[in-house]
C-alpha positions in Angstrom: 75.6 45.9 59.1 77.5 47.9 56.0 75.7 49.7 53.9 75.8 48.1 50.7 75.1 44.5 52.2 71.9 46.8 53.3 71.1 47.6 49.7 71.4 43.8 48.6 68.9 42.6 51.3 66.6 45.5 50.8 67.0 45.0 46.9 66.2 41.3 47.6 63.2 41.9 50.2 61.6 44.2 47.0 61.9 40.8 44.3 60.8 38.6 46.9 57.5 41.0 47.6 57.2 40.9 43.8 56.9 44.9 43.1 58.8 44.8 39.8 55.9 42.1 38.8 53.5 43.3 36.7 50.0 43.3 38.2 47.7 41.0 37.0 44.5 42.7 34.9 41.7 43.6 36.5 38.4 41.0 36.0 36.7 42.1 33.8 33.3 43.6 34.7 30.1 41.0 35.7 27.3 42.0 33.1 24.8 44.6 34.1 21.4 42.9 34.9 18.6 43.0 32.5 16.6 45.9 33.1 12.9 44.9 33.6 10.3 48.2 33.4 8.0 47.3 35.6 5.1 49.7 34.2 5.7 47.9 31.2 4.7 45.2 33.0 1.8 46.0 34.4 0.1 48.1 30.9 0.8 44.5 29.2 -1.1 42.6 32.7 -4.2 45.6 32.6 -4.2 45.3 29.0 -4.5 41.0 28.7 -6.9 41.5 32.3 -9.3 43.9 30.1 -9.1 42.1 26.8 -10.1 38.6 28.5 -13.2 40.5 30.7 -14.6 42.2 26.9 -13.7 39.0 26.2 -16.7 37.0 28.7 -19.0 40.2 28.2 -19.4 39.6 24.3 -19.4 35.9 25.4 -22.8 37.2 27.6 -23.9 39.6 25.1 -24.3 36.3 22.7 -26.0 34.5 25.4 -28.6 37.8 25.8 -28.7 41.8 25.7 -30.8 44.1 28.1 -31.8 47.0 26.4 -34.2 50.6 27.4 -36.7 50.1 24.6 -38.5 53.4 26.3 -38.6 56.8 27.7 -40.9 59.0 29.3 -41.3 61.9 31.2 -44.5 62.1 33.9 -43.9 64.7 35.8 -40.5 64.9 37.6 -40.4 60.9 36.6 -38.9 59.1 34.2 -41.2 56.1 32.5 -38.7 53.8 31.6 -39.4 50.6 29.8 -36.5 47.8 29.7 -36.1 44.4 27.4 -34.4 41.3 27.7 -33.4 38.9 24.4 -32.8 35.8 25.7 -30.8 34.3 22.5 -29.9 30.9 24.1 -32.7 27.7 24.4 -32.5 27.7 28.0 -34.9 29.3 30.1 -33.2 32.7 31.6 -33.9 33.5 35.2 -32.3 36.1 36.4 -30.2 38.6 34.1 -27.6 41.2 35.2 -25.5 43.5 34.3 -26.3 47.7 33.4 -27.0 50.1 30.9 -24.4 52.5 29.9 -26.2 55.4 28.2 -24.0 57.9 26.2 -25.6 61.3 24.2 -24.7 61.5 20.9 -21.3 63.7 21.4 -20.6 59.3 22.7 -20.9 61.1 26.8 -22.4 58.9 29.3 -25.3 60.5 30.6 -26.4 57.5 33.2 -25.4 53.6 33.9 -28.7 52.0 34.9 -28.0 48.5 37.2 -30.4 46.2 35.9 -31.9 43.1 37.3 -34.5 40.9 35.0 -35.7 38.3 37.7 -38.3 37.0 35.8 -38.5 34.2 33.7 -37.7 34.5 30.4 -38.1 31.3 28.1 -35.6 30.3 25.1 -35.2 32.8 21.9 -37.5 35.2 23.4 -37.8 38.4 25.0 -39.2 39.8 28.4 -39.8 43.4 29.9 -40.1 45.6 32.6 -41.0 49.1 33.2 -40.1 51.5 36.0 -40.2 55.0 36.9 -37.2 57.0 38.6 -37.6 60.1 40.0 -35.5 63.2 37.6 -33.2 64.9 40.5 -32.8 68.7 38.5 -30.5 69.6 39.9 -28.2 66.9 38.3 -26.8 67.4 34.8 -26.9 64.1 33.9 -30.2 63.3 35.3 -31.8 66.3 32.7 -29.6 65.6 29.8 -31.1 61.7 30.2 -34.7 63.1 30.4 -34.4 65.9 27.3 -32.2 63.6 24.9 -34.6 61.5 22.3 -34.6 57.9 22.9 -33.2 57.6 19.3 -30.0 59.7 19.4 -28.9 57.6 23.0 -26.2 55.5 22.6 -27.1 52.2 24.7 -24.9 49.9 25.4 -25.2 46.4 28.0 -22.5 45.4 29.9 -23.7 41.8 31.0 -22.1 40.8 34.4 -24.0 37.8 35.3 -27.5 35.3 33.9 -28.6 32.4 35.8 -30.3 29.7 33.7 -33.4 27.3 35.5 -31.1 24.8 34.5 -28.5 25.6 37.5 -25.8 26.9 34.7 -24.6 30.4 34.9 -22.8 32.4 33.2 -20.6 35.4 34.9 -18.3 38.3 32.4 -16.0 39.1 35.9 
């Protein structure tokens, strides 16, 4: 094959392959997937759970509350008197919860788990007493023993109420 003829064949071959045609534009990039902020989702879920728990505690507090009514040091023990106000018209058979006790500055110094197991008629108050040892090496015990009752911040954190008619209320 002669050189001019070879050039023509190559020229036709290149044209047939589309070497001279313009390249097609690239497809646009796919849209980015939306970013998911997992920490924000966790925070929101935790806030919703805390709000639901607070709502249930408020419902229980509307039905009854526990408190510390007397505190007296007797030797190496504290003599404490507790009261539970049944604010319903039902007979309460059992109330369980925790008294969170804070000093004047709002610093937690004691958590006392409480169970009122006696029958308390609707609209009435039940009382109970107990003696608790003071551990001198425990700074919270020492602070609790020294603090005047009137200066303590006491919050009832209800957990469970059971009534004579078989109904119950639970905070969590």
